[in-house]
DSSP file (Angstrom, degrees, kcal/mol; ACC not computed):
  #  RESIDUE AA STRUCTURE BP1 BP2  ACC     N-H-->O    O-->H-N    N-H-->O    O-->H-N    TCO  KAPPA ALPHA  PHI   PSI    X-CA   Y-CA   Z-CA
    1    1 A M     >        0   0    0      0, 0.0     4,-1.9     0, 0.0     5,-0.2   0.000 360.0 360.0 360.0 -47.4   89.3 -125.6 -230.7
    2    2 A L  H  >  +     0   0    0      1,-0.2     4,-2.2     2,-0.2     5,-0.2   0.889 360.0  51.9 -65.0 -39.1   91.6 -127.3 -228.3
    3    3 A M  H  > S+     0   0    0      2,-0.2     4,-2.3     1,-0.2    -1,-0.2   0.889 108.1  51.8 -65.0 -39.5   88.9 -129.7 -227.1
    4    4 A T  H  > S+     0   0    0      2,-0.2     4,-2.2     1,-0.2    -1,-0.2   0.907 110.2  48.6 -63.1 -42.8   88.1 -130.7 -230.8
    5    5 A E  H  X S+     0   0    0     -4,-1.9     4,-2.4     2,-0.2    -2,-0.2   0.900 111.0  50.2 -65.6 -40.7   91.8 -131.5 -231.4
    6    6 A L  H  X S+     0   0    0     -4,-2.2     4,-2.6     2,-0.2    -2,-0.2   0.904 111.0  48.8 -64.6 -41.2   92.0 -133.6 -228.3
    7    7 A L  H  X S+     0   0    0     -4,-2.3     4,-2.5     2,-0.2    -2,-0.2   0.879 110.8  51.0 -65.7 -37.5   88.9 -135.5 -229.2
    8    8 A A  H  X S+     0   0    0     -4,-2.2     4,-2.1     2,-0.2    -2,-0.2   0.915 111.9  46.6 -65.5 -42.9   90.3 -136.1 -232.7
    9    9 A I  H  X S+     0   0    0     -4,-2.4     4,-2.4     2,-0.2    -2,-0.2   0.911 112.7  50.3 -64.5 -42.9   93.6 -137.4 -231.3
   10   10 A L  H  X S+     0   0    0     -4,-2.6     4,-2.5     1,-0.2    -2,-0.2   0.910 110.6  49.2 -62.4 -42.9   91.7 -139.6 -228.8
   11   11 A A  H  X S+     0   0    0     -4,-2.5     4,-2.5     1,-0.2    -1,-0.2   0.895 111.1  50.3 -63.0 -40.2   89.6 -141.0 -231.6
   12   12 A L  H  X S+     0   0    0     -4,-2.1     4,-2.5     2,-0.2    -2,-0.2   0.896 111.1  48.5 -65.0 -41.0   92.7 -141.7 -233.7
   13   13 A V  H  X S+     0   0    0     -4,-2.4     4,-2.4     2,-0.2    -2,-0.2   0.911 112.8  47.6 -65.6 -42.9   94.4 -143.5 -230.8
   14   14 A I  H  X S+     0   0    0     -4,-2.5     4,-2.3     2,-0.2    -2,-0.2   0.915 113.0  48.7 -64.8 -43.1   91.3 -145.6 -230.1
   15   15 A F  H  X S+     0   0    0     -4,-2.5     4,-2.5     2,-0.2    -2,-0.2   0.924 112.6  48.5 -62.1 -44.6   91.0 -146.5 -233.8
   16   16 A G  H  X S+     0   0    0     -4,-2.5     4,-2.3     2,-0.2    -2,-0.2   0.898 111.6  48.9 -63.1 -41.9   94.7 -147.4 -234.0
   17   17 A A  H  X S+     0   0    0     -4,-2.4     4,-2.1     2,-0.2    -1,-0.2   0.900 111.9  49.3 -66.2 -40.4   94.5 -149.6 -230.9
   18   18 A G  H  X S+     0   0    0     -4,-2.3     4,-2.1     2,-0.2    -2,-0.2   0.920 111.7  48.5 -64.1 -43.3   91.4 -151.4 -232.3
   19   19 A Y  H  X S+     0   0    0     -4,-2.5     4,-2.4     1,-0.2     5,-0.2   0.909 110.4  51.8 -61.9 -42.5   93.1 -152.0 -235.6
   20   20 A W  H  X S+     0   0    0     -4,-2.3     4,-2.4     1,-0.2    -1,-0.2   0.900 109.6  49.6 -62.6 -41.1   96.2 -153.3 -233.9
   21   21 A Q  H  X S+     0   0    0     -4,-2.1     4,-2.4     2,-0.2    -1,-0.2   0.894 110.0  50.7 -65.2 -39.7   94.1 -155.7 -231.8
   22   22 A V  H  X S+     0   0    0     -4,-2.1     4,-2.2     2,-0.2    -2,-0.2   0.926 112.7  46.0 -63.5 -45.0   92.3 -157.0 -234.9
   23   23 A R  H  X S+     0   0    0     -4,-2.4     4,-2.4     2,-0.2    -2,-0.2   0.900 111.8  52.1 -64.4 -40.7   95.6 -157.6 -236.7
   24   24 A R  H  X S+     0   0    0     -4,-2.4     4,-2.3     1,-0.2    -2,-0.2   0.908 110.7  47.6 -62.3 -42.6   97.0 -159.3 -233.6
   25   25 A Q  H  X S+     0   0    0     -4,-2.4     4,-2.7     2,-0.2    -1,-0.2   0.894 110.9  51.7 -66.2 -40.3   94.0 -161.6 -233.4
   26   26 A S  H  X S+     0   0    0     -4,-2.2     4,-2.3     2,-0.2    -2,-0.2   0.913 111.0  47.3 -63.6 -42.2   94.3 -162.4 -237.1
   27   27 A E  H  X S+     0   0    0     -4,-2.4     4,-2.4     2,-0.2     5,-0.2   0.908 112.1  50.2 -65.7 -41.4   98.0 -163.3 -236.8
   28   28 A F  H  X S+     0   0    0     -4,-2.3     4,-2.9     2,-0.2     5,-0.2   0.926 110.4  50.2 -61.3 -44.5   97.3 -165.4 -233.7
   29   29 A A  H  X S+     0   0    0     -4,-2.7     4,-2.7     1,-0.2     5,-0.2   0.913 110.8  49.3 -61.0 -43.5   94.5 -167.3 -235.6
   30   30 A R  H  X S+     0   0    0     -4,-2.3     4,-1.9     2,-0.2    -1,-0.2   0.930 114.4  44.1 -62.5 -45.9   96.7 -168.0 -238.5
   31   31 A L  H  X S+     0   0    0     -4,-2.4     4,-2.0     2,-0.2    -2,-0.2   0.913 115.0  48.5 -65.7 -42.9   99.6 -169.3 -236.4
   32   32 A W  H  X S+     0   0    0     -4,-2.9     4,-2.6     1,-0.2    -2,-0.2   0.921 112.9  47.5 -64.5 -43.4   97.2 -171.4 -234.2
   33   33 A L  H  X S+     0   0    0     -4,-2.7     4,-2.8    -5,-0.2     5,-0.2   0.827 107.6  56.9 -68.8 -31.1   95.5 -172.9 -237.3
   34   34 A T  H  X S+     0   0    0     -4,-1.9     4,-1.9    -5,-0.2    -1,-0.2   0.945 111.8  41.9 -61.6 -47.4   98.9 -173.6 -238.9
   35   35 A R  H  X S+     0   0    0     -4,-2.0     4,-2.3     2,-0.2    -2,-0.2   0.912 114.4  52.0 -64.7 -42.7   99.8 -175.7 -235.8
   36   36 A Y  H  X S+     0   0    0     -4,-2.6     4,-1.8     1,-0.2    -2,-0.2   0.934 111.0  46.6 -60.2 -48.0   96.4 -177.3 -235.6
   37   37 A C  H  <>S+     0   0    0     -4,-2.8     5,-3.5     1,-0.2     4,-0.5   0.874 110.5  53.3 -64.6 -36.6   96.4 -178.4 -239.3
   38   38 A K  H ><5S+     0   0    0     -4,-1.9     3,-0.9    -5,-0.2    -1,-0.2   0.912 109.2  49.0 -64.4 -40.9   99.9 -179.7 -238.9
   39   39 A Q  H 3<5S+     0   0    0     -4,-2.3    -1,-0.2     1,-0.2    -2,-0.2   0.846 113.2  47.2 -65.4 -33.8   98.8 -181.8 -235.9
   40   40 A Q  T 3<5S-     0   0    0     -4,-1.8    -1,-0.2    -5,-0.2    -2,-0.2   0.455 116.5-114.4 -86.6  -1.1   95.8 -183.1 -237.9
   41   41 A D  T < 5S+     0   0    0     -3,-0.9     2,-0.3    -4,-0.5    -3,-0.2   0.859  71.8 136.1  67.6  37.7   98.0 -183.9 -240.9
   42   42 A F      < -     0   0    0     -5,-3.5     2,-0.6    -6,-0.1    -1,-0.2  -0.731  56.6-126.4-108.3 160.5   96.2 -181.2 -243.0
   43   43 A Q  E     -A   68   0A   0     25,-2.9    25,-2.2    -2,-0.3     2,-0.4  -0.952  24.3-138.8-105.8 117.4   97.7 -178.7 -245.4
   44   44 A L  E     +A   67   0A   0     -2,-0.6    23,-0.3    23,-0.2     3,-0.1  -0.635  25.9 174.3 -77.6 127.1   96.4 -175.2 -244.5
   45   45 A L  E     -     0   0A   0     21,-3.2     2,-0.3    -2,-0.4    22,-0.2   0.831  57.8 -15.0-102.2 -43.7   95.6 -173.2 -247.6
   46   46 A S  E     -A   66   0A   0     20,-1.5    20,-2.3     2,-0.0    -1,-0.4  -0.992  47.7-156.2-160.1 158.4   94.1 -169.9 -246.4
   47   47 A V  E     +A   65   0A   0     -2,-0.3     2,-0.3    18,-0.2    18,-0.2  -0.999  18.8 167.7-138.0 135.0   92.6 -168.2 -243.3
   48   48 A Y  E     -A   64   0A   0     16,-2.7    16,-2.8    -2,-0.4     2,-0.4  -0.997  38.1-111.8-149.0 149.4   90.2 -165.2 -243.3
   49   49 A R  E     -A   63   0A   0     -2,-0.3    14,-0.3    14,-0.2     3,-0.1  -0.635  30.2-177.1 -76.6 128.6   88.0 -163.5 -240.8
   50   50 A Y  E     -     0   0A   0     12,-3.3     2,-0.3    -2,-0.4    13,-0.2   0.894  52.2 -42.9 -94.7 -50.5   84.4 -164.1 -241.7
   51   51 A R  E     -A   62   0A   0     11,-1.4    11,-3.3     2,-0.0    -1,-0.4  -0.985  45.1-111.6-168.0 171.1   82.5 -162.0 -239.1
   52   52 A Y  E     +A   61   0A   0     -2,-0.3     2,-0.3     9,-0.2     9,-0.2  -0.859  31.8 175.0-110.3 151.5   82.0 -160.9 -235.5
   53   53 A Q  E     -A   60   0A   0      7,-2.2     7,-3.1    -2,-0.3     2,-0.5  -0.986  32.1-112.7-152.3 154.6   79.1 -161.9 -233.3
   54   54 A W  E     +A   59   0A   0     -2,-0.3     2,-0.4     5,-0.2     5,-0.2  -0.773  36.9 170.4 -89.3 127.9   78.1 -161.4 -229.7
   55   55 A Q  E >   -A   58   0A   0      3,-2.6     3,-0.9    -2,-0.5    -2,-0.1  -0.981  69.1 -13.2-137.9 124.9   78.1 -164.6 -227.6
   56   56 A N  T 3  S-     0   0    0     -2,-0.4     3,-0.1     1,-0.2    -1,-0.1   0.899 127.7 -54.1  51.8  46.6   77.7 -164.6 -223.8
   57   57 A R  T 3  S+     0   0    0      1,-0.2     2,-0.3    -3,-0.0    -1,-0.2   0.784 119.0  99.8  60.6  31.8   78.3 -160.8 -223.6
   58   58 A R  E <  S-A   55   0A   0     -3,-0.9    -3,-2.6    -5,-0.0     2,-0.5  -0.993  77.3-109.5-143.4 152.9   81.6 -161.0 -225.4
   59   59 A L  E     -A   54   0A   0     -2,-0.3     2,-0.4    -5,-0.2    24,-0.4  -0.695  35.4-168.3 -84.0 122.1   82.7 -160.3 -229.0
   60   60 A V  E     -A   53   0A   0     -7,-3.1    -7,-2.2    -2,-0.5     2,-0.5  -0.934  10.3-146.7-116.2 132.4   83.6 -163.5 -230.8
   61   61 A A  E     -AB  52  81A   0     20,-3.1    20,-2.7    -2,-0.4     2,-0.6  -0.834   7.9-150.2 -98.2 133.1   85.4 -163.5 -234.2
   62   62 A C  E     -AB  51  80A   0    -11,-3.3   -12,-3.3    -2,-0.5   -11,-1.4  -0.914  13.8-168.3-103.5 121.6   84.6 -166.3 -236.6
   63   63 A F  E     -AB  49  79A   0     16,-3.3    16,-2.6    -2,-0.6     2,-0.4  -0.894   8.1-153.2-107.7 138.1   87.4 -167.3 -238.9
   64   64 A H  E     -AB  48  78A   0    -16,-2.8   -16,-2.7    -2,-0.4     2,-0.4  -0.883  15.4-172.4-103.3 142.9   87.0 -169.5 -241.9
   65   65 A F  E     -AB  47  77A   0     12,-2.3    12,-3.1    -2,-0.4     2,-0.4  -0.999  15.2-143.5-137.8 143.2   90.0 -171.6 -243.1
   66   66 A E  E     +AB  46  76A   0    -20,-2.3   -21,-3.2    -2,-0.4   -20,-1.5  -0.845  28.8 164.1-104.0 139.2   90.6 -173.7 -246.1
   67   67 A F  E     -AB  44  75A   0      8,-2.5     8,-3.1    -2,-0.4     2,-0.4  -0.951  29.8-136.0-148.1 164.8   92.6 -176.9 -245.9
   68   68 A S  E     -A   43   0A   0    -25,-2.2   -25,-2.9    -2,-0.3     6,-0.2  -0.995   8.8-173.5-126.3 133.1   93.4 -180.0 -247.8
   69   69 A H  S    S+     0   0    0     -2,-0.4    -1,-0.1     4,-0.3     5,-0.1   0.575  90.8  24.1 -99.6 -11.7   93.5 -183.4 -246.1
   70   70 A D  S    S-     0   0    0      3,-0.4    -1,-0.1   -27,-0.1     4,-0.1   0.355 105.2-108.9-132.9   4.1   94.8 -185.4 -249.1
   71   71 A G  S    S+     0   0    0      2,-0.3     3,-0.1   -28,-0.1   -29,-0.0   0.336 109.3  60.4  84.2  -8.2   96.5 -182.8 -251.3
   72   72 A L  S    S+     0   0    0      1,-0.1     2,-0.2     0, 0.0    -1,-0.1   0.732  91.7  59.6-116.7 -44.2   93.7 -182.9 -253.9
   73   73 A Q        -     0   0    0     22,-0.1     2,-0.5     0, 0.0    -3,-0.4  -0.602  66.9-145.1 -93.6 151.8   90.5 -181.9 -252.2
   74   74 A Q        +     0   0    0     -2,-0.2     2,-0.3    -6,-0.2    -6,-0.2  -0.964  19.8 178.0-118.1 130.4   89.8 -178.6 -250.6
   75   75 A D  E     -B   67   0A   0     -8,-3.1    -8,-2.5    -2,-0.5     2,-0.4  -0.837  19.8-134.2-125.8 164.3   87.6 -178.2 -247.5
   76   76 A E  E     -B   66   0A   0     -2,-0.3   -10,-0.2   -10,-0.2     2,-0.2  -0.982  21.1-179.9-125.5 130.1   86.6 -175.3 -245.3
   77   77 A G  E     -B   65   0A   0    -12,-3.1   -12,-2.3    -2,-0.4     2,-0.4  -0.658  17.1-133.3-115.5 175.8   86.5 -175.3 -241.5
   78   78 A K  E     -BC  64  90A   0     12,-2.4    12,-3.2   -14,-0.2     2,-0.4  -0.972  12.9-169.9-132.9 147.1   85.6 -172.6 -239.0
   79   79 A A  E     -BC  63  89A   0    -16,-2.6   -16,-3.3    -2,-0.4     2,-0.5  -0.999  10.0-152.0-136.3 135.8   87.3 -171.4 -235.8
   80   80 A W  E     -BC  62  88A   0      8,-2.6     7,-3.1    -2,-0.4     8,-1.2  -0.930  16.6-175.2-111.0 129.5   85.8 -169.1 -233.2
   81   81 A L  E     -BC  61  86A   0    -20,-2.7   -20,-3.1    -2,-0.5     2,-0.6  -0.965  20.6-163.2-126.5 139.7   88.1 -166.8 -231.1
   82   82 A A  E >  S- C   0  85A   0      3,-2.4     3,-1.2    -2,-0.4     2,-0.4  -0.962  78.4 -46.2-115.7 108.6   87.4 -164.5 -228.2
   83   83 A G  T 3  S-     0   0    0     -2,-0.6   -22,-0.1   -24,-0.4    -2,-0.0  -0.555 124.2 -25.2  65.0-124.4   90.5 -162.3 -228.0
   84   84 A Q  T 3  S+     0   0    0     -2,-0.4     2,-0.5    -3,-0.1    -1,-0.2  -0.154 116.6 103.2-111.5  37.6   93.4 -164.7 -228.3
   85   85 A T  E <   -C   82   0A   0     -3,-1.2    -3,-2.4     0, 0.0     2,-0.6  -0.983  67.1-137.4-120.3 124.8   91.5 -167.7 -227.0
   86   86 A V  E     +C   81   0A   0     -2,-0.5    -5,-0.2    -5,-0.2     3,-0.1  -0.715  22.8 178.6 -81.6 120.8   90.2 -170.4 -229.3
   87   87 A L  E     -     0   0A   0     -7,-3.1     2,-0.3    -2,-0.6    -1,-0.2   0.859  61.1  -9.8 -89.6 -41.2   86.7 -171.3 -228.3
   88   88 A K  E     -C   80   0A   0     -8,-1.2    -8,-2.6     2,-0.0     2,-0.4  -0.991  49.7-154.1-160.5 147.7   85.7 -173.9 -230.9
   89   89 A V  E     -C   79   0A   0     -2,-0.3     2,-0.4   -10,-0.2   -10,-0.2  -0.998  13.5-163.5-126.6 133.7   86.9 -175.4 -234.1
   90   90 A W  E     -C   78   0A   0    -12,-3.2   -12,-2.4    -2,-0.4    -2,-0.0  -0.968   6.4-176.1-118.9 132.0   84.5 -177.0 -236.6
   91   91 A L        -     0   0    0     -2,-0.4   -14,-0.1   -14,-0.2     3,-0.1  -0.955  24.1-121.3-122.3 144.4   85.5 -179.3 -239.4
   92   92 A P        -     0   0    0      0, 0.0     2,-0.4     0, 0.0   -17,-0.0  -0.315  43.7 -84.0 -74.7 166.1   83.3 -180.8 -242.1
   93   93 A V        -     0   0    0      1,-0.1     2,-0.3    -2,-0.0     0, 0.0  -0.617  55.7-125.4 -67.8 124.5   83.0 -184.5 -242.6
   94   94 A L        -     0   0    0     -2,-0.4     2,-0.2    -3,-0.1    -1,-0.1  -0.556  17.7-137.0 -83.8 137.3   85.9 -185.3 -244.8
   95   95 A R        -     0   0    0     -2,-0.3     2,-0.3     1,-0.0   -22,-0.1  -0.617   9.8-138.7 -89.7 148.5   85.4 -187.1 -248.1
   96   96 A E    >   -     0   0    0     -2,-0.2     3,-1.6     1,-0.0     2,-0.1  -0.807  31.5 -97.8-102.0 148.9   87.6 -189.9 -249.3
   97   97 A L  T 3  S+     0   0    0     -2,-0.3    -1,-0.0     1,-0.2     0, 0.0  -0.407 108.1  16.7 -63.7 138.1   88.7 -190.2 -252.9
   98   98 A G  T 3         0   0    0     -2,-0.1    -1,-0.2     1,-0.1    -3,-0.0   0.462 360.0 360.0  80.6   0.1   86.6 -192.6 -255.0
   99   99 A A    <         0   0    0     -3,-1.6    -2,-0.1     0, 0.0    -1,-0.1   0.457 360.0 360.0 -95.6 360.0   83.8 -192.6 -252.4
């Protein structure tokens, strides 16, 4: 009985720590992309975690973000993070109005 309770508490602590890390990474991604878009003269519209994948024996989170470069059109970029380190950012070829 005591061992079962200890395992349940341990599982709850591990689940809570994992959830906290996921939230921390999401907040970091949002703040980093806000600064990135501001530097690029973009308007950041939304950020969401798309998926996880294994790369080079580490768990990498792929975030998609929507932005506008002219205030009218909406585009989607991608950012890959390992922990709180940005590995890569991908942006589409941006369209010009009237083109």
